[in-house]
N, C-alpha and C positions, 0 to 999 in steps of 0.2 A: 721697710715694714711700715704699716700705717693702719690706724683704726679710725673709722669715721662713720657717723650715724647717718642713715638715709631712711626717711619715712615713706612708706607706701600705704597711705591711709591716715585716718585721724586717730584711731585708738593706738595705745602704746604698749602692745605686747612686745617686749624686747627680745630680739633674736640675734645672736652673734653668728656672723658669716665669716668663716675662716678660709682664706684664699691662699693656697700654697703655690707660689710662683717658682718656676724652674730656675735653678741656680745660674744657668747661662743667659737668662733673659735680661734684656736691657730696656724693656718696655717701661714707660712712665706709669707710675701708680695710678694717676688719674685716668689713663686710658684703660688699664686693667679694670678699675672700678666700673667704668662705663660699660664694658663688655660683660662683666659679672652681673650688673644690674639688669642688662638686657636678657641674660640667661634666666634670671629669677622671674622676670616678667612673663617668660614663656611657661613658667611652672607656678602659676598663681596659687594653686591648691596642691599641697604635697601630702601623699597618702602614706608612704613608707620610706622610700629611699631618699635620705637626706644628704647624700654624697654623690657628686658628679666627678667622674674621672675621664669620661669620654665626651667629646663636644662636637657639635656640627660647625660651630663658629671656628674659622681657620685661625683667628687670632688666639683664641683660648687654647686650641690644639698646640700652637707653637709655644705659648708662654706659660701656661698654667698646668700644674700637676693635678690639682683637685680643688673643688669648691664644696665646703661642708657647712650645713646648718647645724651648729654645734649644740649638744646637750638638749636636743628637742625631745620632749616626752609626750606631748599632746599630738594625737593624730585623729583625723586629718588636720592639717595646718593651713590656714588661709593667710597667705603672705600679704594680702592687701590690708589686713588689719594689724600688721606688725610694723614696728620701728626696727629697721635693720642696721646693726652696727657691723661694718665691714672691716675686717682685719686682714691686711695683705702682708705676707711674710715669705722669706726664703730661709732655708735651713743651713746652718753652719756645719760643714762636713769635716772639720779639722780633727775631731775626736778630742780625747782628754789630754791635757798636759799635766805635768807633775809639779807640785809646789813643794820646794825644799826649804828647810829652815836653816841648816848649818852650811857654811861655806866650805868647811874642811872635811865634810863627810856627806855621804848620800843618805840623808834622812828624809824619806818621802813622807811628808806630813799630810798631804791632801792631793786629791785629783781635782782638776778645774776644767770646766767646759764653758764655751761661749754659747749663749742661748739666742734663739731656739736651735737646738742641736739635732742633727740627723739621727744620732744615736738614741734620742729620747722620743722620736716621732712614733706616734701610734700607741704609746704606753697608756695614755689617759683612756682611750677608747677600749683597750683590752681589759681594764680593771672594772670589775662588776661588784658593787656593794649595795647595801640597803639604800633605798631612796633618800636622797638628800645629803649623804655624807660628802660627796665631792663638791656639790653646790655650796654647802656650808663652809668648806675650806676656802673656796673661791671668794665667797662673800666676806670672810674674815679679812683676807688680805686687801680686798677692795675697800672695806671700811677703814682699815688701818691707813691706807694711802689717803683716803678722803679726810679722815681726822687730822692727819699731818698737814694736808694742803690747807685745811681750815684753821691751822695753828691752834688746835685745842691744847690747853695747858695740861700736860700729862701728869703734873703733880696733883691736879684736881680730878681729872678723868684718866685713869691709869690703864695702860696697856704696855706689854713688854716685847712684842714682836716675836713671841716664842710659841710654836705649835708642837705638841707632844702627841704622837700616834703610838698607841700601845695595844698589845694583843699577842696571841700565840704566833709562833714562827710560821712562815709560809703564806701569810695573808696579804702580802703585797705592800707592806708599810713603806719600805725603802723605794719601791717602784712608784708608789703614790706620791712620795715627796718629789721625785724627779719629774713625774708627770705634772704635778701642780706647778712647779717652777717653770716648766716648758709652757704650760697653758697660760700662765700669767705673763710670761715674757711676750707672748703673742697678743693677749688681751690688752696689755698696758703699753703696747708699742708706740702709741701716740704720745705717751708720757715719758718713756725712757727709750733711748736709742738702741740699747741692747741689754741682755741679761748676762749675769755671771752666776755659775753654779759651782760651789766649792764643797766637795765631800771630804770631810776630815777623816783621816786614818787614825782613829782614837788610840789604837794599840801602839802606834809609833810614837805617841807623845809620852809614853811611860819610859823614861830613860833608864839605861843600864846603870847610870850613876845615881846613887841615893840623893834625893832632894832636888834633882834636876827637872822632874816632870812638870812641876808648877811653872818653872821658868819657860819650858817649851810651850806650854799652853799660852802663856803671855806672848811669846814670839809668834805663835800661830795667829793669834788675833791681831797682832800688829800687821801681819801680812794682809789679813782680811780688811783691816782699816784702810790700807792703801787702795784696795778695790772700791771701798765705800766712798772714799774721797772724790771719786769721779761721779758726780751727781747725774750724769747721763746714763749711768748703769743702775739696774735693779739687781741687787746681790742676794742670792740665796745661799745659806750655809747649812749643810746637812751634817748633823751629829748622829750617826747610826749607832745603835746599841749604846745609847747615851749613859746607861748605868755604869759603863766602864770608866767614864770621865766624871760621873757625879755620884759615886758610891756613897751611901749614907755615912755621914760623919759619926753618927751614934755607934755604928758597927766598928768604925776605925778606932774610936775612943775606947771601945770595949775590948780592943785587942784582936778582933776577928779580921780586920783589914790593916794593911801596913799604914804607918803614919804618913807616908808620902801621899797616900790617897787624899788625906785631909787638905794638903797643899794644893792638889789638883782641883778639888771641888771649890776651894776658896778662890783659886785663880779663875775658874770658869765663871763663877757667880759674879766676881768683880768685873770681868770682861763683858758679860751680858748686861750688867748695869750701865756700863759705859757705852755700849754699842746701841742701846735702845734709843739714844738721843738722836740717831740718824734716821731719816724718813725712808731711805732707799735700801733697807736690809730686812730680811726675814730669816729667822732661825727655825729650821725644821729638825725635829728630833724624833727618834723611834726607840722603843724599848719592848723587849719580850718579858721582862721581869721588873715591873714598876715598884714592887715592894722593896727593891734594893736601892732605889734612887733617893738621894737626899731630899728631904721635904722642902727645903728652901728652894731647890730647883723646881720641884713640882709646883710650888706656889707661884713661881714666875711664869709658868705656862698659861697663856691666855685661853688656849683650847687644849683640852685633854680628851682626845677622840679615840674611843675603842674601835679597833679594826678586827672583827672576828671572821670566822669561816663564812662563806656565802650561804644565803638561804637557798631553798630548792629552786625558786625562780631565778636566783642569781646563777646557780649551777647550770640550769637549763640554758640561760643566755650565754654562758661561757662555752658550753658544748656546741651551741648553735653557731657561734662565731668560728669555732674550730672547724666545724663541718662545712661552713660556707667557704672557708679558706681552702680546704681539701678539694671541694668541688671546683673552685676556681682554678686550682692547679691540676685538675683532672686525675687526682688520686682516687677520689670517689667520683665515679662516672657511670652513667650520664647524670647531669644535674637534675635533681628532683626538688620539688617544693617542700620546704619546712616552714611551719608557721612560727611567729614569735610567741612568747608566752602571753603577751597582751591579746593577740589574735585568738589563741586557744581559750583564754578566759572569756572573750567575747562570744565564742562558739559554745561556751559552757562545757568545754572539754568533751563535746559530743563525738562519738566514734563514727567514722565514715571512711570511705575509700581514700579521700584526699587528706584526711587527718591522721591515718594510722601510723605513718612514720613519725610524725611529731609527737603523738601520744606514746609511742614506744620510747622516744628520746626522753620524754618526761618521766616515764617509769625508771629509766636509767638514772635520771637526776635524783629521783626519790631514793634510790639505792645508794647514791653518792653522798648523802647528807653527812656532815661532819668533816668532810675532806677539805683541805686547804686549797686556795686558788692555784698555788704552785703545783700541787699534785694533780689537780683537775686538768691543767693545761698540758701535762705530760701524758695523760692517759690515751689520747688519740694516737700519739706516736707509738706507745707501747701496744695498743690494740693492733696496729698494723704489723709491728715487729713480731709480736708473739702469736697472733691468731689469724692474720691475713697472709703475710709472708711473700705474697706475689705483688704485681704492679697494681694497676687500676682495679677497683672493686665496686660493686653496686652499693647503693646507699643501705639497703636492708641488710646486706652481708656485713657492711662495716658497723652498723648498729649492733648486730649480733656480737661482733668482735669487741666492740666497746663495752657491751654488757659483760662479756667474759673478763675483760681487763679490770673492770670495777670489782667483780667478785674476787679475782686473784689479789688485787690490791688490799681488799679488806682482810683476806685470809693472811696475807703477809704481815699486816699490821697486828692482827691478833697473835700471830706467832711471836712477833717481837715483844709484845706486852707480856705474854706468858713466859718468855725466856728470861725476862728481867727478874 
C-alpha cells in the first residue's frame, strides 16, 4: 500500500485516487502508479463516472481491480487543475479473528480485522448522509494525526481520540465506523504499514461473577495496548452501543443500575485517559440512547455526531445505487438511464420522456421519508420477492413494485405502532 501526491497543474484542488490492486499481483507500486497516471491523462475532464473497473491497458487489466476518484462531488472535474494523491492498496481477505481474554475459558471479548479488509470494502460508498458528515470524520482523524506529528502538547490543546456517533437504530452508525477505519487505513497507508480494527463485544465484558466486569475491561484494554505498541499499525477500537459500558453513574448510585456498572464505567474512563497518550489509536463509539451514557464519557468525545435518517435526496441516491446494481446483474433489464439527483436538480425536475423514470423514483423517495438506511436497502429485495416474483423485469415494472413495497412497509410500521 502506498499514498503519494502527484500534481497535474498548478492549482491545488486535492483529489484522492484509490487504486485497488489484485491480491495476486506482484507488480511494483511505482509501475502501478505510472500506468494509473497514464489512465488519468486520458480522462482529463471527468463528467460523471469516477470509477474505472475495465481497462484498455493490458497491465491494468492484469494487476488492478479498480481506480476510483474518491469522494468527488464537483462535476465536471478538470484533472489538470488538481493535485492527485494516489493510494495503492490490496485487501486483506482473512476475515475476523477472535480476541479472548481468559486462558481457561472461551470468553470472546472482541473481533479483530487487519485493514484494509475485504469484508469492509464498498461500505463507505454505500452510506449516504447529509453533505459533509463523512468528510468531517475523515478530517478529524487527519487533524489528530497531524497534531500528534507536530508534537502539540495535549495538556494545552486537548483532544481525546474519541468519536461518538449517536442517533436512532438502523442509520448505519456501526457500518460508518467500519468504513471510516477502512478509508483511513488506505488514506494513511504511507504513514502506517497496516491497520487494526477491534470491535469490542461489550456484553461479554459483564462477568457472571460480581465485581469482575471492571477487571475484564482492564484486561481488554491491555490486549489493545499490545496492538498499539506496534507503531507501524493504526489501531481503531469500536465500542458499539457504548451505553452498555458507560451507563450513567448517577443512575447506578440511585439504585436503578447495579453497582458493578460503576466499576465498569470507572475502568473505561481510566483506560481511555491512558490510551489517548498514543498517536496511533482512534476510539470509535456508537449509541442509540445517549441520555443513558455517563456525562464524563460524553465529555471525553471530541466529536459527537448525530446520524439520522437520510434526507429525500439521500433516499433517492440509495435507491439509485440499488437499481444500478440490479441493472448490472440483469435483474432489472434492459439497462435504462436514471439521472442522479444533481442532474435532476440541474434540469429543474422538468418532466420529459428521458426523465420520467427518474422522476418516478424521486416520487418513491418522497414517500419513503423517515425510513432508516437499513430499511431502504432491504426494500428493492422485498419489492422483487413480493411484487415481481419472476426473473428479470423492466425498469418501469420494478419501480412500480418498489412503490408497492414502500406502501406496504409504511402500513406494517403503522400496524406495529398501533398494536403497542
